[in-house]
N, C-alpha and C positions, 0 to 999 in steps of 0.2 A: 601432082605438082611437086617439083623438087625444091627444097628449101636449103639455103646455105646456113650453116651454124656459125655464128659469130660470137666470140667471147670478148667481153670488155676486159680491160687490164686487171681489175680486181678478180674477175672470174678466172682469168688465166692463172693468177697467183693461187687461188683456191684449188683449181684443177691440178696444178703441179704439186701443191702441198698434199692433196689427197692421194696422188700417185705415190708420193714418197712415204706417206704414213700408213695407208691402208689400201692395199691392192685389191682386196675383195670388194670393198665399197666402191673403189674406183671403177671396177668392172661393171658393177650394178649401175653406177651413174652413166657409164657409156651406153649400156643397154637402154636406159631411160631416155637418153638424148636421141638415140635412134628411133625410139617410140615417138618422142615428141616431134621429130621431123615429119613423121607420117600422120600424127594425130596432135596437132599443135594446141587444140583446145582440151587436151587430156588433163591438164592441171586445173587447179581452182583459181578463180579470179580473185585478185586482191581488191581492197576497197580504199576509199578516201583518196589521198594524193598519189597512191600507187595503183589506181584503178585501171590503168592501161597495161599493167603487168599481171602475170600469173605465177603460181608456184606449184611445184610437184615435190612430194616428199619421198625420199629414199632412205629408209631407216630413220636415223636422227638428223639427216641432212635435208636441206631444202634447196631446190634449184629455183632461182628467181629468173624469169624470162619474159620476153615480149615477142609478139608476132609483128614483124615490120616488113610489109610487102613480101618479098621472097626470102627474107631473113628470119631465122629463129635466133634472136639476140639473147645471150645468156649474161645476166648481170651479176649473179652470185651463186656460189655452191658452198653453203655454209651450214654448220650444225645448228639445230634448234636449241634454244635455252630452256 
């Protein structure tokens, strides 16, 4: 099944910022996004009020996403504290 990757406005801002600041991690994030398109359940499920979302760690960064019909919606690409 083909999925369309959709980024929210905050995720677009995170993605552009990552491209500008760290191209190596940006490339790793791109590889993970391609992986998640094929294996959307590859990340860990979140709990409580975020239970419909999942996350996948790339180094110190976390990709927060959800599977919505044919969409892989990316909510955030941010570093872990």
